[in-house]
C-alpha positions, 0 to 999 in steps of 0.5 A: 469508532461508533455511530452517534446518530443514524439517519437511516439504519438498515442493519449494516452498521460498522463491523470489523470482523469481515474483509470489508472495504472502506473509503474516506474522502474530504479536503486536506487536513480533514482527518482522513488518514487518522480515520484510516488508522482508527479503522486499522486500530479496530482490526488490530484490537481484534487480533488481525494483521494490518499492512500500511502502504503508500504513506506521504513522503514525510513518513506519516505511516511511521507514526504507528511506531509511537502508538500504544500498539508499538509496545505489544505488537510485532512490527515489520518495516518494509524498505527498498531493495537498495536501501539499508535501514537501521532501527530497533524494529524488524526490517526486510527488503520489500522483495522478500516479503512473504505470505508467512509474514501476514501471520508472523507480524501484527503490523507491517509498514511500507513508508516512502522515506524507506525507498530512494524515490517514489518510482522505486516505491511504486514499482517494488510495492507490487510484490506485496500487492501481487501476494494478496492473490495467493492468500487462499486460506485465512482465519482472520481478515487482514487490513490494508491501508492505502493512504491515497487511492491514486497511488495504487493506480500509479503503482500498477501503471509501473508494471503495465503498458498502458493506463487502461490496463493499470486501471483494470488491474486496480479494479480487479485487486479491489474486487478480489481482496475480500476473497483472500481475506483482505479488508481495504481502507483508501482515501481520496481528496476528490470523490469523483476522481475515483472511477465508478467501478472502484466506488461501487466496490466500497462497503463503507463511504466516510465523508469528511469535510467535502470542500467547496464542491460539496457532496457529489450529485449521486449522493446529494440526497444526504442533504435532505437529512444533514445540514451542508454547513454542518458537514463543512464544519465537521471536526477531525474526529467526526464523519458522515457514513454511507453504507453500500446498503443505504444506511447513513449516520453521523459517527466519531472516533477517538482522535489519537495523539500519536498521528504525525503532524506536518513538519515533524522529523519522524525518522529522527524522532524514532531513531530510524536511519536510512542509507540509499544505494545508487539510483537503480534503473527501472523496468518499463513495460515492453521496453526496458529491463530494470536492475531489479528485474535483471537480478530476478533473471539472474537469480532464476537462472542460478536456480537452474530455471530454463531461459524459456521459463524465465522469459514467460515469468518475466515477460521477456524473450528467452534471448533477452534473459540469456543476454542479461546472464551473459552480460552479468557474467562478463562484468563479474569476470572483468571488474569483479562485480555486476554494476546492476546487481550492485545498484540493487544490492543483490547478493549475487553481484560477484557470482558467476551464473552457470 
């Protein structure tokens, strides 16, 4: 990836050795996802860890598995807790992802076809996002690729009681990521649909084909240097870059031939087989304990955690935690297995909790 021509340069060109934040915006088919992958490739080439999240439902992020990096990089696929995945790569339920995996694997992919539904993906991927806050020591930055910025907001909304709090959590995550060594790459179809508090956290803005609306008014000064018609006709491997310090220029990257094309049966091509369990019940903030949270409550109690501490960690009352353990034991004694644990494919489905 390089800048072919600077319109103005203030010494803050592209550097892939720091936990910087990148945003790409443009119309569909403008090459945003390929650009985020190209940024990921820059980090991989420098020995950094890459985590690819929130791909489209057709599994575009799985295309990494046919890239040159699949030959010499250690790869892990994350999947839903109630989904079994059979393939030639390492796999792990998303709830079992740990910070040690950042050092163990070069490339970690969480792809939508590996979950039974978008809602399950949005809920469970928060396990990975929350781990980012616990990375207090790091030698090299890691890069998180978030294919659509709105998906990050939807994910946080699944575990918070209202949209305002979810937005605040999203902004906090974007601001704090660099302090724990995570670079971020996100894309969006519409620049102004992203909150201003999010946009100001970006170090680099990549403008692809901006569409009929053109460049937003707050950066329209770029039209004094760059031809609007030329921007509308940009090739998929080119971009207009604007940095947080005010540098701007026209750049390009090598458009890789392994990127997934529309309509490709990527799972069949890669030999990945999935089997989804019975659809799980989902938790709802301040309202309902879902199947996975039920498993967490029972597992914590099995580890001799007090009901009071379980209530604090899971944001439920101690009596609610006690009732879930009691219901679990009653169903195991009556039928031999807990239906909630069975839907979540938990190991404790036949275990009596003391």
